[in-house]
KEKE-219817 format. One record per residue (C-alpha): x, y, z; chain. Coordinates in steps of 0.1 Angstrom, whole numbers, always signed. Example, Ala and Ser with C-alpha at 12.3 -4.5 7.8 and 13.67 -1.06 7.14 Angstrom:
REM residues 2
R    c1    c2    c3 chaine
R  +123   -45   +78      A
R  +137   -11   +71      A
//
This chain:
REM residues 317
R    c1    c2    c3 chaine
R  -486  +678  -789      A
R  -462  +649  -792      A
R  -435  +647  -819      A
R  -409  +620  -825      A
R  -373  +628  -836      A
R  -350  +602  -850      A
R  -313  +606  -855      A
R  -295  +591  -885      A
R  -270  +616  -897      A
R  -293  +644  -885      A
R  -325  +648  -866      A
R  -356  +640  -886      A
R  -392  +641  -875      A
R  -409  +608  -879      A
R  -446  +599  -876      A
R  -443  +570  -851      A
R  -420  +563  -822      A
R  -390  +540  -828      A
R  -365  +529  -802      A
R  -339  +556  -796      A
R  -362  +584  -807      A
R  -364  +617  -789      A
R  -400  +622  -778      A
R  -409  +659  -776      A
R  -440  +668  -758      A
R  -451  +705  -760      A
R  -480  +718  -740      A
R  -494  +683  -735      A
R  -531  +676  -735      A
R  -548  +650  -713      A
R  -546  +625  -742      A
R  -509  +631  -745      A
R  -503  +625  -708      A
R  -524  +594  -709      A
R  -503  +581  -738      A
R  -471  +588  -719      A
R  -483  +569  -689      A
R  -499  +539  -707      A
R  -473  +533  -734      A
R  -441  +542  -716      A
R  -451  +543  -679      A
R  -439  +579  -675      A
R  -443  +594  -640      A
R  -472  +618  -645      A
R  -470  +632  -610      A
R  -436  +647  -618      A
R  -445  +657  -654      A
R  -476  +677  -643      A
R  -455  +697  -618      A
R  -437  +713  -648      A
R  -469  +731  -656      A
R  -461  +753  -626      A
R  -441  +783  -639      A
R  -422  +785  -606      A
R  -411  +749  -604      A
R  -375  +746  -592      A
R  -347  +726  -609      A
R  -340  +692  -594      A
R  -333  +656  -602      A
R  -359  +629  -593      A
R  -353  +592  -594      A
R  -386  +572  -596      A
R  -387  +535  -606      A
R  -363  +533  -635      A
R  -368  +569  -646      A
R  -344  +598  -640      A
R  -364  +630  -643      A
R  -344  +663  -645      A
R  -364  +695  -642      A
R  -345  +723  -658      A
R  -351  +760  -660      A
R  -350  +771  -696      A
R  -347  +808  -707      A
R  -373  +824  -729      A
R  -378  +858  -745      A
R  -410  +873  -758      A
R  -419  +907  -773      A
R  -447  +927  -759      A
R  -463  +953  -780      A
R  -476  +981  -758      A
R  -508 +1000  -769      A
R  -500 +1030  -790      A
R  -463 +1022  -789      A
R  -441 +1008  -816      A
R  -413  +984  -808      A
R  -379 +1002  -811      A
R  -346  +986  -820      A
R  -341  +969  -786      A
R  -378  +961  -784      A
R  -402  +957  -755      A
R  -386  +924  -746      A
R  -396  +903  -716      A
R  -370  +878  -704      A
R  -382  +849  -682      A
R  -373  +813  -673      A
R  -397  +784  -674      A
R  -393  +747  -663      A
R  -389  +718  -686      A
R  -389  +681  -677      A
R  -363  +657  -692      A
R  -370  +620  -686      A
R  -344  +593  -693      A
R  -348  +556  -691      A
R  -328  +530  -711      A
R  -335  +539  -747      A
R  -363  +563  -739      A
R  -357  +600  -739      A
R  -387  +624  -733      A
R  -388  +661  -729      A
R  -420  +679  -717      A
R  -426  +716  -718      A
R  -457  +736  -710      A
R  -441  +769  -720      A
R  -424  +780  -752      A
R  -386  +777  -755      A
R  -361  +781  -783      A
R  -336  +757  -768      A
R  -349  +724  -782      A
R  -355  +736  -818      A
R  -322  +755  -818      A
R  -304  +723  -806      A
R  -319  +703  -834      A
R  -309  +729  -860      A
R  -274  +733  -846      A
R  -269  +695  -845      A
R  -281  +691  -881      A
R  -259  +719  -893      A
R  -228  +707  -876      A
R  -235  +670  -883      A
R  -228  +664  -847      A
R  -225  +627  -836      A
R  -256  +613  -820      A
R  -260  +615  -783      A
R  -283  +594  -763      A
R  -296  +593  -727      A
R  -278  +614  -702      A
R  -254  +627  -729      A
R  -283  +641  -747      A
R  -296  +656  -715      A
R  -262  +672  -709      A
R  -263  +686  -745      A
R  -296  +702  -739      A
R  -283  +717  -706      A
R  -253  +731  -726      A
R  -277  +746  -752      A
R  -298  +762  -724      A
R  -266  +778  -709      A
R  -257  +791  -744      A
R  -292  +807  -747      A
R  -288  +822  -712      A
R  -257  +839  -724      A
R  -274  +851  -757      A
R  -302  +867  -737      A
R  -278  +882  -712      A
R  -260  +899  -741      A
R  -293  +912  -754      A
R  -301  +925  -720      A
R  -267  +942  -718      A
R  -273  +959  -751      A
R  -307  +972  -739      A
R  -291  +984  -707      A
R  -264 +1003  -727      A
R  -290 +1019  -750      A
R  -310 +1030  -720      A
R  -279 +1043  -703      A
R  -270 +1064  -733      A
R  -304 +1079  -735      A
R  -305 +1087  -698      A
R  -272 +1106  -701      A
R  -291 +1130  -724      A
R  -323 +1133  -703      A
R  -339 +1115  -674      A
R  -367 +1097  -691      A
R  -392 +1076  -671      A
R  -396 +1050  -698      A
R  -359 +1043  -698      A
R  -358 +1041  -660      A
R  -387 +1017  -660      A
R  -369  +996  -687      A
R  -338  +993  -665      A
R  -360  +984  -635      A
R  -375  +956  -656      A
R  -341  +944  -666      A
R  -331  +941  -629      A
R  -361  +919  -624      A
R  -352  +897  -654      A
R  -317  +893  -642      A
R  -329  +881  -608      A
R  -349  +854  -626      A
R  -319  +844  -646      A
R  -296  +843  -615      A
R  -320  +821  -595      A
R  -327  +798  -624      A
R  -290  +794  -632      A
R  -282  +787  -596      A
R  -309  +760  -596      A
R  -294  +745  -627      A
R  -260  +744  -610      A
R  -275  +725  -581      A
R  -291  +701  -605      A
R  -257  +695  -621      A
R  -242  +687  -587      A
R  -269  +661  -581      A
R  -265  +648  -616      A
R  -228  +643  -612      A
R  -234  +621  -582      A
R  -259  +600  -601      A
R  -236  +596  -631      A
R  -206  +583  -611      A
R  -215  +547  -620      A
R  -231  +554  -654      A
R  -211  +558  -686      A
R  -213  +593  -699      A
R  -192  +620  -717      A
R  -170  +636  -690      A
R  -158  +663  -713      A
R  -193  +673  -722      A
R  -203  +674  -685      A
R  -173  +697  -678      A
R  -184  +720  -707      A
R  -219  +722  -692      A
R  -206  +732  -658      A
R  -183  +758  -673      A
R  -210  +774  -695      A
R  -235  +773  -667      A
R  -210  +789  -643      A
R  -201  +815  -669      A
R  -238  +824  -675      A
R  -243  +827  -637      A
R  -213  +849  -633      A
R  -223  +871  -663      A
R  -258  +875  -648      A
R  -243  +885  -615      A
R  -220  +910  -630      A
R  -248  +926  -651      A
R  -271  +927  -620      A
R  -244  +944  -599      A
R  -237  +969  -626      A
R  -274  +977  -630      A
R  -279  +980  -593      A
R  -251 +1005  -591      A
R  -264 +1024  -621      A
R  -299 +1026  -605      A
R  -284 +1038  -573      A
R  -264 +1064  -592      A
R  -295 +1076  -611      A
R  -314 +1078  -578      A
R  -286 +1101  -564      A
R  -287 +1122  -595      A
R  -324 +1126  -594      A
R  -323 +1135  -557      A
R  -295 +1160  -563      A
R  -314 +1176  -592      A
R  -345 +1179  -569      A
R  -324 +1196  -542      A
R  -311 +1221  -568      A
R  -346 +1228  -580      A
R  -359 +1233  -545      A
R  -329 +1255  -535      A
R  -335 +1277  -566      A
R  -372 +1280  -559      A
R  -364 +1290  -523      A
R  -339 +1317  -534      A
R  -364 +1331  -559      A
R  -390 +1331  -531      A
R  -367 +1350  -507      A
R  -358 +1376  -534      A
R  -395 +1381  -543      A
R  -403 +1386  -506      A
R  -386 +1421  -507      A
R  -408 +1438  -534      A
R  -438 +1420  -520      A
R  -431 +1434  -485      A
R  -424 +1469  -498      A
R  -455 +1469  -520      A
R  -476 +1456  -491      A
R  -463 +1482  -467      A
R  -469 +1511  -491      A
R  -502 +1497  -503      A
R  -519 +1496  -469      A
R  -549 +1519  -465      A
R  -533 +1539  -437      A
R  -515 +1573  -440      A
R  -478 +1570  -445      A
R  -468 +1603  -461      A
R  -462 +1586  -495      A
R  -497 +1586  -509      A
R  -497 +1622  -520      A
R  -460 +1624  -530      A
R  -454 +1622  -567      A
R  -421 +1602  -563      A
R  -436 +1578  -538      A
R  -444 +1550  -563      A
R  -411 +1553  -583      A
R  -392 +1553  -550      A
R  -410 +1520  -540      A
R  -401 +1505  -573      A
R  -364 +1516  -571      A
R  -361 +1505  -535      A
R  -376 +1470  -543      A
R  -351 +1466  -572      A
R  -321 +1477  -552      A
R  -329 +1455  -522      A
R  -336 +1425  -544      A
R  -302 +1430  -561      A
R  -284 +1433  -528      A
R  -300 +1401  -515      A
R  -292 +1383  -547      A
R  -255 +1391  -545      A
R  -255 +1383  -508      A
R  -269 +1349  -515      A
R  -245 +1344  -543      A
R  -215 +1353  -522      A
R  -227 +1328  -496      A
R  -228 +1302  -525      A
R  -265 +1296  -520      A
R  -272 +1302  -557      A
//
């Protein structure tokens, strides 16, 4: 689907393309791609690469086009069977590529995957009555908006992590442990994507040396991207340490359980041995004695108590 956004005092969707319009292409069809190629000579070989969810960020210069492939953050809610979404939700955090094409007065964005970045940028610009930005300045603005969304999602992941940690302090629940493992995977996605966006900015800075652009805006993008990267690294390190700590706690609890079971087995061996000895079908002088059975019971209890206190004195219990 192709939409056209014209800026006067705010972004407004128009029916046809006009010079200076922002062309948004979402989940393009074959007809959409043909229109991009025939009317604006857009490089389809690069655009189609964005359909790959694992495409890495980079800057390609082809003919008069500058094509930036950016990793955009995205969040979706997955409703598991027979399970309701709680306050923090069954959230899945991923990153997906988006292509931004710049040439003269043409500005095109192509996405094959859902993202909130573009719509949020339009809403924010209209609310703030922000001055119009064109070309590479608009590209930098979208990169800045993407970094802000990275930080928003990182805060949400941190909130989920804190909730899971609070629940795990009460009891070791497998669902919470799996949720934290999932967050670790999402953080790795964010770290790699942000690192790729940083490398894109380095290449973009070299390209913009001879092109007029907003230097302050570029600095803001670098700062926000670096902040998002550092935040993701901090959360990832914290989560890794927490998981290591929980693994140690689970292992220690298992050791305590096994030691307790071993002690119980040792104590139970005494009455079992006595009962086995006196219960054998061989003469032992006890089978006809009235006090034989009570003696075996008392002897089993006394020896079990003695072994219990011995083990306790040796701090084995």
